N, C-alpha and C positions, 0 to 999 in steps of 0.2 A: 525097791522100785516097783510101782503099781503096774499090774498088767492090763492093757486096754482090751476090754473084750468087744467083739464084733458080734451083735445079736443075728446077723444074717447066717452065721455059721450054724445056728440052730434052726434055721428055716424062717426066720422073721423076714417079712417083706419089707423091703427098703426103697423099692423102685416104684414111684407112684406117677410116672409120667402118663400111664394110661389106666390108672386105677383110682378109686375113690379113697382119699386119705382121711385121717381124723379131722383136720381142718376143713376139707371139703364137706364132710357130713355135717359138721357143727356149724357151718357157715361163719367160721371165725373171722374171716376177713371183714365182713360186715359188723360183727359184734365188737371187735377189737379196735375198729376204726370209728366208733361211735361216740367216743369221748373227745370232746371239743371244748376245752377250758376257754372261758372268754376274758380271763385275767392272767396276769404274770405270776399269781400265787401258786407255788408248787401244791398247796394243800387243797386247792380246788379239785384236783383230780381225785382225792379221797372222797370228797363230797358227791361227785358224779358217780363214781363206781359204786358207791354204797347204795345210792338211790336207784341206779340201773339194775343191780343185781337184786334189790328188794322188789322191783318191779317184775323180774324174771320169776322169782319165787311166787309173787301174787298171781302171776299167770298160771303156774301150776296149781295153786290153791283154787282158783276159779274153776279149772278143769276138773280136779278132784270133787269139789262141792257140787258141782253140776251133776257129775257121774253118781254121786252118793244120793242126791235127791232122787234121781231117776231109779235107783236101785230100791230106796225105801218105797217109792210110789208103787213099784211091782212086788212088794212084800219079799224082796230078795235081800235079806239084812245082813248076811255075812260079808258080802263084798263091800256093803256100805260101812260097816264096822272098820274094814281095812282102810277104806278110803278117808274116813274121818280121822283115823289114827294117823294117817299120813298128813293130813292137814295141820294137825296139832304140832307134829314134828316140822312142818314147813315154818310155823310160827316160832318154834324154837329157833330155827335158823335165823328169821327175821329178828328176833330178840338179840342174837348174837351180833347182828350188823350194828345195832346201837353201841355195843361195846367197842367196836372199831372207831366209829364216828366220834365216841366220847374222848378219844386221844387227841381231838382238835381243841384247841384253846380258843378263848374269845377273841384274843389278838389275831390269831391266824384266820378265823372266819371273818373278821371285820375286813381283812385285806381284799376279800372277793365278793362280799355279800351284796354290794351294789350291782355286781354283774347280773344278779338273778332277776333283777326288775321286779315284777310282780308274781313271778313263778313261785309256786309253793307246793309242799306235799299234800296240802288241802285239796288241791285240784286233781289229784291222782284218781283217774276213772276206774282203775282196776280195784284200788281200795274201795272205792264207792260200790263197785260191783259186789265185793265180798260182803260188805255190810248189807246190801240189798238181799243177796243171796241167803244169808244167815236170818234175816228177818227185821232188821233195823231199817224201817222204810221211811226215812225222813224225806218227804218229797222236796223240801227246800233245798237239799242237796243235789238237785238236778241243775240248779241255776248255773254252777260254775261251768257246766258242760253244754249250755245252751248255744254256744257258737259253733259246736261241732255236731252236726246233724247225725252222723253215723253213730257217734258215740252215745248220743242221746236216744237214738233208736234202740241201741243195744241195751242200755239201761232200762229203757221203758219195757223192753221185751222181758227182762227179768221181773219186773214190777207186775207184769200181767200174768204171771204164773205164781204158784204157791212157794213160799220160801222153804228153806231147810227146816225150820221150826214148824212151819204149817204142814209140811209133810209128816213130821213126828206126830203132830197132833191128829191129823187125819188116820194115821196108823193106830193110834189110840182108839179112834171112833170105829175103825174096822174091827178091832179086837173087843168091841162091845161095851166101852166105858161110855157113860153119859157125859157128854161135854157141854150141854147147854147151847148157847148161841154159837159157840165155836163150830159145832156140828153142821150148821146151816151157812157159815160163813163163805161168801163167794168173790168178795172184793178184795182181791189179794194185793191191789196197790196201796191201800190204806194201812197205817200202822195198826196192829190189833192191840187190844188192851189186854192185860193179865186178868185171868178169870179164877174164880174160886173153884169151878168146875173142873177145870184142866188141873189145877193144883191137887184137887181131890183125886183125880185120875192118877197123877204120878205119886201121890202119897200111898194109893193102893199098891202101886208097882213096887215101891220100895219096902212096904211093910210085909210083901210077900214075894220076894225075888224068885225064889225057886218056881213059883206058879207063872210068873211073867218074866222069865230069864231074859228073852230077847229084847223086851222093852226096857228091861232094867240095864242091860248092857248098852242099849242105844242111848238111854239117858246119861250114863256115865261118858259115853264117847262124846256127846254133846257138851257135857260140863267140862271135860278135859280140853275140847277145842276152845271153849270160851275163856277157860283158865289161861291158857297161852295167849290168847288174844287180848285179854285184860293186861297180862304182863307186858305185851308189846305196846299198849297204850301207855301203861306206866312208864316204861323205859324211854317212850317218846318224850313224855312230859319231863323227865328228869335230864334227859339229853339236851332238849331245848333249853331249859332253865340253866343248865351247866354252862352252855356256850353263849346264848344271848340274854340271860337274865330274865327280866319281866318286860322287855321291849316287845313291841308289835310284831307279828310275823310278816314275812315279805308279801304274803297274799293278802294282807289287811285284816286277818283275825287278830284277837287280843293276845295271840301266842300262847304263853303258858297257861293264862286264864281260860282260854278256849279249850285247851287241851285237857284242862282239869276237869272242865264239865263233862268232857266226853268219857271220863272214867266212870261217870254215874250211870251211864247207858248199859243196860243189860239186854243181852240177845235172847236168852231162854229165861225169863223172870220166874215162872213158876219152879223151875228145877233148882233155882237158888233159895226161893222163899220156903219150898217144901222141907228143907233141912232143919228149918225152926220148928216144923210141925211134927217131926218124927220123934 
């Protein structure tokens, strides 16, 4: 016969009539009531929870990326390294979420897909913020958010400032590297093009890591982040193809064909190309 243990005998607080509880602190009433399936399919709950939890992880990624960029800008690199490592681990969690969603079969998704209307992950403004923060500044991707003035203003605020990769390049300049046109760049809103001068700077860092250890470590933190980010994109493609095949996405994109094109986007191009040069 098992013994029922009462944690209050060890001093655990069990009366929360006038105290803040775990649920109070985390606002769980609001979070756990935010799932509102629009169909009778039991699998719609999986779809909603997977995407809502992914948005929560993305909120944390935005928080960490913003803090890391500020730390790099003030030459405070050790905290930035920790934050960038955390972002990579966040994307590891996001990758795991696809594994759960892949338990859904095409038949199960078909039963509630029409309830989504034109809504699509393509319209996630937090995902767009992460891309803009990292340095992929495709201005055409502002269009899905044009109806929401507050969101558009938030994204425009990101575009008005240097990206994460811009901050890394500015740090290279402060460390004395000749970066050519990138040293005078001031229009942060436009997508920058990869440059031989920046690749030459990273090549010098990788050829003498002991001399440039902080820059060397920063480079690897950036590559680590993009590595997990690329895996997230790849897992997205394979999950979508597994569930809907080559049908168009609910948001009107080509679905898998569109997602495959996104696999070609490089956030930190010189850091990948320099590997061929070493």
